C-alpha positions, -999 to +999 in steps of 0.1 A: +360-014-589+374+001-558+411+010-556+437-015-543+449-011-507+480+011-506+503-007-480+527+023-476+498+046-468+482+021-444+516+017-426+519+055-422+483+058-411+488+031-384+519+048-372+500+081-370+472+064-351+496+049-325+510+084-319+474+098-317+465+074-289+497+082-269+518+052-279+554+051-291+554+034-326+591+029-323+591+008-292+601-028-300+567-043-293+550-020-319+578-017-344+562-042-368+526-033-360+521-009-390+533-036-414+511-063-399+481-041-400+487-032-436+490-069-445+458-077-426+439-049-444+451-061-477+437-096-469+405-084-453+396-060-482+409-083-510+374-086-524+374-050-536+396-060-565+373-089-577+341-088-598+319-112-579+295-117-609+322-136-628+324-164-601+290-179-606+294-199-638+264-220-650+271-258-650+267-277-682+244-307-682+209-317-694+181-317-668+202-304-639+181-272-636+147-290-635+142-288-598+119-266-579+145-250-557+182-252-547+192-244-512+228-238-499+229-229-463+254-222-434+280-206-456+303-189-432+319-155-438+337-127-421+336-090-431+346-056-420+320-030-408+326+003-426+312+023-397+337+013-370+363-008-389+354-037-367+347-073-379+314-090-382+310-126-390+282-151-395+265-174-420+245-169-452+217-191-465+207-190-502+175-204-518+170-200-556+146-212-582+166-221-612+156-211-647+179-228-672+211-228-651+225-239-618+260-233-604+284-256-584+278-253-546+313-242-539+310-212-562+284-196-539+309-197-511+335-180-533+310-152-543+302-147-506+339-145-497+345-118-523+315-097-514+324-099-477+361-091-482+355-054-485+342-026-463+306-036-458+273-034-439+252-065-435+222-051-453+242-043-484+260-077-484+227-095-483+213-076-513+245-079-533+246-117-528+210-120-539+217-098-570+247-119-579+227-151-579+198-136-598+219-120-625+246-146-630+222-176-632+191-158-645+173-173-615+135-171-614+136-163-577+162-158-550+160-155-512+192-147-492+192-147-454+223-135-435+228-138-397+258-123-381+274-111-349+290-076-350+321-063-331+306-029-331+276-043-311+294-068-289+328-052-282+319-015-277+288+006-270+260-016-259+283-046-255+257-072-264+278-102-267+250-126-277+232-103-301+229-113-338+215-094-367+194-111-394+188-096-428+169-109-458+167-100-495+142-115-520+142-113-558+119-125-585+091-149-577+101-150-540+089-115-536+055-131-533+049-136-496+036-172-499+065-184-520+090-166-498+075-183-468+080-217-485+117-208-492+123-196-456+111-229-442+140-246-459+166-226-441+180-237-407+185-207-386+209-200-357+202-222-327+179-246-345+186-279-364+168-287-396+146-318-395+164-349-407+150-380-423+117-362-432+101-378-462+095-359-493+059-358-505+050-362-541+026-338-560-004-355-545+009-353-510+017-390-507+050-401-492+078-406-517+104-433-514+130-407-511+142-393-478+155-358-473+193-358-468+208-352-435+221-318-426+256-312-441+247-326-475+241-306-507+215-318-531+191-304-557+154-309-555+135-335-576+125-328-612+091-313-603+075-279-604+052-287-575+061-263-546+052-290-520+082-310-530+110-298-508+146-308-505+172-291-483+208-286-495+231-275-467+267-268-463+285-266-429 
């Protein structure tokens, strides 16, 4: 586990930085800046002190892991790019095929928060989230898609204010291209709304009496192993 943020060292470093850019760290407007920055870094990097694998605890209950897939989407996060120490923020989408265990929907948000609250790059964050779900729940398959805007791309250099980066990590059975494609069709991406009110088909392809939930709900799929039965679970 990485070391805890040293607030005294951060305050001194910020003071030195202000001097290096030609500022007077003792002028009234900047007098409290080193302390504020130290407090900010302690918050932004607080995930360095937490083991994310302990946050996904399997839920008890018979039959709750019988579904084909569980999808939790639009989990928001913010993180700190380790290359430029500028923020990046966006959303993560998780699809997993449960084995014997599922976890509460809120626990996925907590794992994401911990993994994001450290010096990161988006590619690593995506893989770490997939690994945490796979290992903690012994999932048969996991797909994680992360889409984010980056300060290092929008606020400096190329200054592409509308640019977004999208990364994906797959584990287990979702390494198969066909199965991964099925999982990806359950994920609402940036700028698109998922279909609502679409009927779920049964194993024979006939309409079921159930209707897919509206966006913003969270629900597990029916008790079936047929991959054509799809249910979306989303979280705004």
